[in-house]
One Martini backbone bead per residue (centre of mass of N, CA, C, O) as a GRO file, in nm:
protein
  377
    1UNK     BB    1   8.219  12.920   8.535
    2UNK     BB    2   8.550  13.052   8.482
    3UNK     BB    3   8.832  12.834   8.402
    4UNK     BB    4   9.181  12.848   8.459
    5UNK     BB    5   9.409  12.583   8.359
    6UNK     BB    6   9.721  12.508   8.486
    7UNK     BB    7   9.965  12.289   8.317
    8UNK     BB    8  10.258  12.083   8.270
    9UNK     BB    9  10.035  11.854   8.187
   10UNK     BB   10   9.889  11.685   7.895
   11UNK     BB   11   9.750  11.609   7.641
   12UNK     BB   12   9.872  11.302   7.520
   13UNK     BB   13   9.954  11.238   7.786
   14UNK     BB   14  10.017  10.961   8.023
   15UNK     BB   15   9.874  10.997   8.352
   16UNK     BB   16   9.745  11.068   8.658
   17UNK     BB   17   9.708  11.371   8.615
   18UNK     BB   18   9.565  11.362   8.341
   19UNK     BB   19   9.329  11.192   8.434
   20UNK     BB   20   9.215  11.393   8.636
   21UNK     BB   21   9.187  11.636   8.442
   22UNK     BB   22   9.006  11.509   8.231
   23UNK     BB   23   8.763  11.453   8.423
   24UNK     BB   24   8.734  11.738   8.533
   25UNK     BB   25   8.676  11.887   8.272
   26UNK     BB   26   8.430  11.722   8.188
   27UNK     BB   27   8.255  11.788   8.447
   28UNK     BB   28   8.263  12.094   8.433
   29UNK     BB   29   8.129  12.119   8.156
   30UNK     BB   30   7.871  11.951   8.221
   31UNK     BB   31   7.804  12.182   8.462
   32UNK     BB   32   7.845  12.474   8.287
   33UNK     BB   33   8.128  12.529   8.248
   34UNK     BB   34   8.431  12.716   8.163
   35UNK     BB   35   8.729  12.590   8.006
   36UNK     BB   36   9.086  12.665   8.026
   37UNK     BB   37   9.380  12.512   7.895
   38UNK     BB   38   9.715  12.556   8.007
   39UNK     BB   39   9.970  12.406   7.797
   40UNK     BB   40  10.158  12.208   7.651
   41UNK     BB   41  10.194  12.137   7.331
   42UNK     BB   42   9.974  11.861   7.170
   43UNK     BB   43   9.770  11.947   6.918
   44UNK     BB   44   9.538  12.082   7.083
   45UNK     BB   45   9.212  12.287   7.110
   46UNK     BB   46   9.015  12.054   7.232
   47UNK     BB   47   8.810  11.934   7.530
   48UNK     BB   48   8.496  11.873   7.598
   49UNK     BB   49   8.465  12.205   7.527
   50UNK     BB   50   8.743  12.285   7.593
   51UNK     BB   51   8.999  12.503   7.587
   52UNK     BB   52   9.320  12.481   7.422
   53UNK     BB   53   9.633  12.626   7.530
   54UNK     BB   54   9.919  12.600   7.354
   55UNK     BB   55  10.265  12.575   7.455
   56UNK     BB   56  10.560  12.593   7.350
   57UNK     BB   57  10.831  12.347   7.376
   58UNK     BB   58  11.068  12.136   7.556
   59UNK     BB   59  11.245  11.879   7.638
   60UNK     BB   60  11.346  11.716   7.904
   61UNK     BB   61  11.648  11.584   7.966
   62UNK     BB   62  11.548  11.364   8.200
   63UNK     BB   63  11.237  11.391   8.049
   64UNK     BB   64  11.128  11.372   7.730
   65UNK     BB   65  10.810  11.342   7.773
   66UNK     BB   66  10.851  11.623   7.887
   67UNK     BB   67  10.738  11.952   7.861
   68UNK     BB   68  10.881  12.280   7.848
   69UNK     BB   69  10.690  12.568   7.924
   70UNK     BB   70  10.701  12.908   7.872
   71UNK     BB   71  10.625  13.202   7.952
   72UNK     BB   72  10.404  13.443   7.779
   73UNK     BB   73  10.228  13.715   7.666
   74UNK     BB   74   9.996  13.556   7.514
   75UNK     BB   75   9.857  13.447   7.769
   76UNK     BB   76   9.736  13.714   7.869
   77UNK     BB   77   9.555  13.758   7.623
   78UNK     BB   78   9.387  13.500   7.654
   79UNK     BB   79   9.280  13.568   7.940
   80UNK     BB   80   9.143  13.841   7.874
   81UNK     BB   81   8.942  13.705   7.680
   82UNK     BB   82   8.823  13.487   7.886
   83UNK     BB   83   8.766  13.579   8.180
   84UNK     BB   84   8.831  13.462   8.463
   85UNK     BB   85   8.723  13.360   8.793
   86UNK     BB   86   8.947  13.127   8.791
   87UNK     BB   87   9.267  13.008   8.906
   88UNK     BB   88   9.438  12.693   8.824
   89UNK     BB   89   9.728  12.544   8.961
   90UNK     BB   90   9.926  12.271   8.849
   91UNK     BB   91  10.212  12.223   8.958
   92UNK     BB   92  10.384  12.479   9.005
   93UNK     BB   93  10.682  12.575   8.803
   94UNK     BB   94  10.646  12.743   8.520
   95UNK     BB   95  10.373  12.794   8.375
   96UNK     BB   96  10.218  12.852   8.647
   97UNK     BB   97  10.343  13.137   8.699
   98UNK     BB   98  10.151  13.286   8.505
   99UNK     BB   99   9.897  13.239   8.677
  100UNK     BB  100   9.992  13.380   8.932
  101UNK     BB  101  10.051  13.656   8.809
  102UNK     BB  102   9.765  13.711   8.692
  103UNK     BB  103   9.608  13.695   8.959
  104UNK     BB  104   9.754  13.935   9.096
  105UNK     BB  105   9.716  14.157   8.878
  106UNK     BB  106   9.374  14.087   8.859
  107UNK     BB  107   9.233  13.967   9.111
  108UNK     BB  108   9.228  13.644   9.094
  109UNK     BB  109   9.141  13.363   9.206
  110UNK     BB  110   9.354  13.110   9.373
  111UNK     BB  111   9.446  12.777   9.281
  112UNK     BB  112   9.622  12.495   9.417
  113UNK     BB  113   9.797  12.185   9.319
  114UNK     BB  114   9.924  11.859   9.447
  115UNK     BB  115  10.077  11.563   9.264
  116UNK     BB  116  10.400  11.589   9.275
  117UNK     BB  117  10.687  11.457   9.448
  118UNK     BB  118  10.958  11.622   9.372
  119UNK     BB  119  11.164  11.608   9.608
  120UNK     BB  120  11.191  11.289   9.583
  121UNK     BB  121  11.286  11.269   9.289
  122UNK     BB  122  11.576  11.386   9.308
  123UNK     BB  123  11.720  11.129   9.422
  124UNK     BB  124  11.677  10.963   9.138
  125UNK     BB  125  11.868  11.211   8.985
  126UNK     BB  126  12.111  11.323   9.170
  127UNK     BB  127  11.947  11.592   9.342
  128UNK     BB  128  11.916  11.593   9.666
  129UNK     BB  129  12.057  11.877   9.744
  130UNK     BB  130  11.780  12.042   9.632
  131UNK     BB  131  11.536  12.001   9.825
  132UNK     BB  132  11.527  12.261   9.997
  133UNK     BB  133  11.496  12.458   9.761
  134UNK     BB  134  11.233  12.340   9.644
  135UNK     BB  135  11.054  12.391   9.891
  136UNK     BB  136  11.082  12.701   9.878
  137UNK     BB  137  10.956  12.732   9.597
  138UNK     BB  138  10.687  12.596   9.660
  139UNK     BB  139  10.603  12.784   9.887
  140UNK     BB  140  10.603  13.049   9.724
  141UNK     BB  141  10.382  12.955   9.525
  142UNK     BB  142  10.149  12.832   9.709
  143UNK     BB  143  10.118  13.097   9.903
  144UNK     BB  144   9.942  13.255   9.679
  145UNK     BB  145   9.710  13.083   9.753
  146UNK     BB  146   9.389  13.033   9.889
  147UNK     BB  147   9.434  12.724   9.799
  148UNK     BB  148   9.560  12.385   9.883
  149UNK     BB  149   9.563  12.087   9.704
  150UNK     BB  150   9.526  11.746   9.804
  151UNK     BB  151   9.513  11.371   9.757
  152UNK     BB  152   9.623  11.344  10.064
  153UNK     BB  153   9.696  11.334  10.398
  154UNK     BB  154  10.003  11.303  10.376
  155UNK     BB  155  10.045  11.561  10.196
  156UNK     BB  156   9.926  11.763  10.387
  157UNK     BB  157  10.138  11.722  10.610
  158UNK     BB  158  10.390  11.782  10.439
  159UNK     BB  159  10.321  12.070  10.349
  160UNK     BB  160  10.275  12.191  10.629
  161UNK     BB  161  10.568  12.113  10.735
  162UNK     BB  162  10.683  12.323  10.488
  163UNK     BB  163  10.485  12.595  10.502
  164UNK     BB  164  10.217  12.531  10.374
  165UNK     BB  165   9.913  12.683  10.321
  166UNK     BB  166   9.588  12.615  10.299
  167UNK     BB  167   9.516  12.302  10.336
  168UNK     BB  168   9.346  12.060  10.128
  169UNK     BB  169   9.116  11.812  10.024
  170UNK     BB  170   9.119  11.618   9.722
  171UNK     BB  171   8.942  11.385   9.623
  172UNK     BB  172   8.925  11.099   9.496
  173UNK     BB  173   8.926  10.922   9.167
  174UNK     BB  174   8.723  10.694   8.951
  175UNK     BB  175   8.664  10.475   8.679
  176UNK     BB  176   8.407  10.229   8.719
  177UNK     BB  177   8.374  10.141   8.409
  178UNK     BB  178   8.655  10.099   8.283
  179UNK     BB  179   8.696   9.972   8.580
  180UNK     BB  180   8.621   9.619   8.578
  181UNK     BB  181   8.578   9.284   8.652
  182UNK     BB  182   8.423   9.211   8.374
  183UNK     BB  183   8.704   9.246   8.192
  184UNK     BB  184   8.787   8.978   8.198
  185UNK     BB  185   9.057   8.805   8.000
  186UNK     BB  186   9.204   8.550   7.829
  187UNK     BB  187   9.349   8.711   7.609
  188UNK     BB  188   9.497   8.911   7.795
  189UNK     BB  189   9.644   8.703   7.967
  190UNK     BB  190   9.805   8.580   7.735
  191UNK     BB  191   9.946   8.839   7.651
  192UNK     BB  192  10.085   8.915   7.928
  193UNK     BB  193  10.211   8.601   7.953
  194UNK     BB  194  10.299   8.485   7.685
  195UNK     BB  195  10.128   8.211   7.680
  196UNK     BB  196  10.090   8.179   8.030
  197UNK     BB  197   9.797   8.164   8.192
  198UNK     BB  198   9.875   7.960   8.439
  199UNK     BB  199  10.047   8.174   8.549
  200UNK     BB  200  10.152   8.394   8.756
  201UNK     BB  201  10.025   8.741   8.742
  202UNK     BB  202  10.205   9.030   8.721
  203UNK     BB  203  10.149   9.392   8.774
  204UNK     BB  204  10.236   9.699   8.597
  205UNK     BB  205  10.135  10.052   8.611
  206UNK     BB  206  10.317  10.308   8.438
  207UNK     BB  207  10.584  10.473   8.472
  208UNK     BB  208  10.918  10.443   8.335
  209UNK     BB  209  11.079  10.540   8.622
  210UNK     BB  210  11.296  10.581   8.876
  211UNK     BB  211  11.084  10.666   9.112
  212UNK     BB  212  10.920  10.377   9.093
  213UNK     BB  213  11.100  10.122   9.162
  214UNK     BB  214  11.076   9.856   8.969
  215UNK     BB  215  11.317   9.675   9.053
  216UNK     BB  216  11.161   9.562   9.320
  217UNK     BB  217  11.010   9.322   9.159
  218UNK     BB  218  11.219   9.101   9.096
  219UNK     BB  219  11.228   8.932   9.366
  220UNK     BB  220  10.934   8.845   9.343
  221UNK     BB  221  10.948   8.696   9.074
  222UNK     BB  222  11.183   8.496   9.171
  223UNK     BB  223  11.003   8.373   9.425
  224UNK     BB  224  10.794   8.279   9.193
  225UNK     BB  225  10.706   8.019   9.037
  226UNK     BB  226  10.642   8.086   8.696
  227UNK     BB  227  10.623   8.375   8.686
  228UNK     BB  228  10.477   8.684   8.562
  229UNK     BB  229  10.559   9.005   8.400
  230UNK     BB  230  10.375   9.314   8.347
  231UNK     BB  231  10.468   9.618   8.176
  232UNK     BB  232  10.274   9.911   8.179
  233UNK     BB  233  10.424  10.136   7.968
  234UNK     BB  234  10.639  10.432   7.975
  235UNK     BB  235  10.988  10.565   7.956
  236UNK     BB  236  11.315  10.669   8.044
  237UNK     BB  237  11.371  10.366   8.199
  238UNK     BB  238  11.341  10.125   8.004
  239UNK     BB  239  11.627  10.034   7.925
  240UNK     BB  240  11.722   9.970   8.214
  241UNK     BB  241  11.494   9.760   8.269
  242UNK     BB  242  11.560   9.559   8.045
  243UNK     BB  243  11.832   9.490   8.170
  244UNK     BB  244  11.738   9.409   8.461
  245UNK     BB  245  11.514   9.181   8.335
  246UNK     BB  246  11.699   9.004   8.213
  247UNK     BB  247  11.595   8.660   8.208
  248UNK     BB  248  11.301   8.713   8.261
  249UNK     BB  249  10.935   8.706   8.293
  250UNK     BB  250  10.926   8.985   8.102
  251UNK     BB  251  10.678   9.228   7.979
  252UNK     BB  252  10.679   9.492   7.746
  253UNK     BB  253  10.383   9.647   7.650
  254UNK     BB  254  10.312   9.932   7.695
  255UNK     BB  255  10.049  10.100   7.603
  256UNK     BB  256   9.725  10.130   7.759
  257UNK     BB  257   9.368  10.175   7.699
  258UNK     BB  258   9.096  10.170   7.858
  259UNK     BB  259   8.960   9.863   7.825
  260UNK     BB  260   9.237   9.731   7.800
  261UNK     BB  261   9.334   9.820   8.077
  262UNK     BB  262   9.101   9.697   8.234
  263UNK     BB  263   9.169   9.402   8.145
  264UNK     BB  264   9.449   9.387   8.271
  265UNK     BB  265   9.364   9.418   8.562
  266UNK     BB  266   9.137   9.187   8.571
  267UNK     BB  267   9.362   8.949   8.469
  268UNK     BB  268   9.525   8.972   8.717
  269UNK     BB  269   9.662   8.871   9.034
  270UNK     BB  270   9.871   9.125   9.070
  271UNK     BB  271   9.951   9.450   9.198
  272UNK     BB  272  10.265   9.613   9.173
  273UNK     BB  273  10.376   9.887   9.414
  274UNK     BB  274  10.693  10.036   9.510
  275UNK     BB  275  10.643  10.325   9.545
  276UNK     BB  276  10.755  10.633   9.750
  277UNK     BB  277  10.625  10.904   9.563
  278UNK     BB  278  10.319  10.915   9.634
  279UNK     BB  279  10.036  11.117   9.666
  280UNK     BB  280   9.839  10.856   9.579
  281UNK     BB  281   9.773  10.646   9.332
  282UNK     BB  282   9.555  10.606   9.095
  283UNK     BB  283   9.624  10.319   8.984
  284UNK     BB  284   9.519  10.171   9.234
  285UNK     BB  285   9.219  10.236   9.193
  286UNK     BB  286   9.198  10.098   8.919
  287UNK     BB  287   9.268   9.817   9.017
  288UNK     BB  288   9.040   9.798   9.229
  289UNK     BB  289   8.800   9.841   9.033
  290UNK     BB  290   8.898   9.564   8.877
  291UNK     BB  291   8.984   9.351   9.110
  292UNK     BB  292   9.292   9.401   9.177
  293UNK     BB  293   9.525   9.302   9.372
  294UNK     BB  294   9.727   9.477   9.612
  295UNK     BB  295  10.088   9.555   9.624
  296UNK     BB  296  10.223   9.800   9.854
  297UNK     BB  297  10.365  10.073   9.966
  298UNK     BB  298  10.411  10.225  10.283
  299UNK     BB  299  10.342  10.533  10.131
  300UNK     BB  300  10.228  10.822  10.140
  301UNK     BB  301   9.900  10.794   9.994
  302UNK     BB  302   9.838  10.482  10.000
  303UNK     BB  303   9.695  10.436  10.292
  304UNK     BB  304   9.430  10.586  10.196
  305UNK     BB  305   9.347  10.325  10.015
  306UNK     BB  306   9.510  10.094  10.163
  307UNK     BB  307   9.406   9.816  10.358
  308UNK     BB  308   9.559   9.596  10.533
  309UNK     BB  309   9.396   9.289  10.459
  310UNK     BB  310   9.131   9.405  10.302
  311UNK     BB  311   9.214   9.562   9.993
  312UNK     BB  312   9.517   9.472  10.058
  313UNK     BB  313   9.880   9.514  10.051
  314UNK     BB  314  10.143   9.604  10.277
  315UNK     BB  315  10.481   9.737  10.275
  316UNK     BB  316  10.805   9.794  10.390
  317UNK     BB  317  11.039   9.985  10.204
  318UNK     BB  318  11.287  10.003  10.422
  319UNK     BB  319  11.321   9.720  10.382
  320UNK     BB  320  11.340   9.447  10.256
  321UNK     BB  321  11.181   9.219  10.024
  322UNK     BB  322  11.016   9.019  10.212
  323UNK     BB  323  10.744   9.163  10.246
  324UNK     BB  324  10.658   9.159   9.947
  325UNK     BB  325  10.682   8.857   9.905
  326UNK     BB  326  10.487   8.762  10.129
  327UNK     BB  327  10.235   8.912  10.028
  328UNK     BB  328  10.221   8.780   9.745
  329UNK     BB  329  10.208   8.484   9.834
  330UNK     BB  330   9.953   8.508  10.001
  331UNK     BB  331   9.770   8.599   9.770
  332UNK     BB  332   9.818   8.343   9.584
  333UNK     BB  333   9.750   8.108   9.805
  334UNK     BB  334   9.480   8.264   9.911
  335UNK     BB  335   9.197   8.238   9.753
  336UNK     BB  336   8.975   8.347   9.945
  337UNK     BB  337   9.120   8.607  10.025
  338UNK     BB  338   9.148   8.719   9.740
  339UNK     BB  339   8.844   8.744   9.688
  340UNK     BB  340   8.784   8.942   9.917
  341UNK     BB  341   8.978   9.163   9.820
  342UNK     BB  342   8.848   9.217   9.552
  343UNK     BB  343   8.573   9.310   9.667
  344UNK     BB  344   8.683   9.538   9.854
  345UNK     BB  345   8.819   9.703   9.632
  346UNK     BB  346   8.566   9.769   9.473
  347UNK     BB  347   8.409   9.910   9.700
  348UNK     BB  348   8.611  10.139   9.741
  349UNK     BB  349   8.599  10.256   9.450
  350UNK     BB  350   8.284  10.322   9.449
  351UNK     BB  351   8.324  10.584   9.640
  352UNK     BB  352   8.510  10.730   9.381
  353UNK     BB  353   8.388  10.946   9.192
  354UNK     BB  354   8.424  11.214   8.972
  355UNK     BB  355   8.176  11.383   9.040
  356UNK     BB  356   8.240  11.426   9.343
  357UNK     BB  357   8.523  11.553   9.310
  358UNK     BB  358   8.420  11.797   9.134
  359UNK     BB  359   8.216  11.910   9.333
  360UNK     BB  360   8.424  11.978   9.549
  361UNK     BB  361   8.589  12.173   9.374
  362UNK     BB  362   8.359  12.377   9.325
  363UNK     BB  363   8.331  12.455   9.621
  364UNK     BB  364   8.610  12.583   9.640
  365UNK     BB  365   8.568  12.796   9.426
  366UNK     BB  366   8.326  12.937   9.563
  367UNK     BB  367   8.463  13.004   9.830
  368UNK     BB  368   8.689  13.199   9.709
  369UNK     BB  369   8.504  13.383   9.545
  370UNK     BB  370   8.337  13.485   9.786
  371UNK     BB  371   8.575  13.593   9.951
  372UNK     BB  372   8.667  13.807   9.740
  373UNK     BB  373   8.402  13.964   9.733
  374UNK     BB  374   8.399  14.038  10.035
  375UNK     BB  375   8.663  14.200  10.032
  376UNK     BB  376   8.575  14.411   9.819
  377UNK     BB  377   8.325  14.508  10.004
   0.00000   0.00000   0.00000
């Protein structure tokens, strides 16, 4: 099958969406498909055998790490040459509109998928009054698709509630080799704790952006004597966070990749995730695969992954910080319970390999391709 994949973000950017797409492209190619990725130009022309068609763009004013690439006629020429059987638009916002237009013009089956909870992001950038308008725009784009994929049951319900039709679940996936408890490392623990390996070590991994609500980790850090916090990642909110955490035992690590990132997860005592805007929270699965106990907000797609008291702890983000503090203290103080949670977290992650998630996606592709052929007949 020939698949044209439109995405507003791809390599070399690092985030949960890119991680999912990277593994998906790799497994699709491995299973004999041909993939072309249309994305903002990142200097790449090929990935794991897939063709990368980069579209020049400009940085978003509120989020300079993201490039905004506008549709242009040359995309249509590239697609006509590639002759896709399926067009898949990921978070259709700007560039993805070219994929929707081409699918309608040439009667090519269209799949859309929803990974970023943009309407909730608006509130964190002072644009909450536009939420209703954005939902209408999302509905107009997604309802062009034969199927709309979400990565959690909570997001399926949310999209359906806002009038988006034909919603299905695209199961989660995680790399259980790169993220593994065996990667625990005394060197990495010393690095993350800035040479205080005996101290309780809290970890956050992800974008340093306003919607992640990383500030909410500070009361937890301050409530635990001698604890250290390592923030892995980067983003537009870093400067504000450096100011917010000034005077605390917080280390801004920057990006870590591959086995280094796996070692960071495996070597920490608790992974703290306060975000309320997650469609899934892929980074949670990575932490769990590495056996790092999770303390996370009961919000969005997170309860699909974390079962409170079984493979991690959940707290109510609408209340004060006491719930998060209590959950983290319990995790750190109850050694036997922490060990059980580590083991259960790893077992949960082992259920969700990328091969199975990509096989499910291929079945969706075949389903709508067959449906289109039947209509034509």
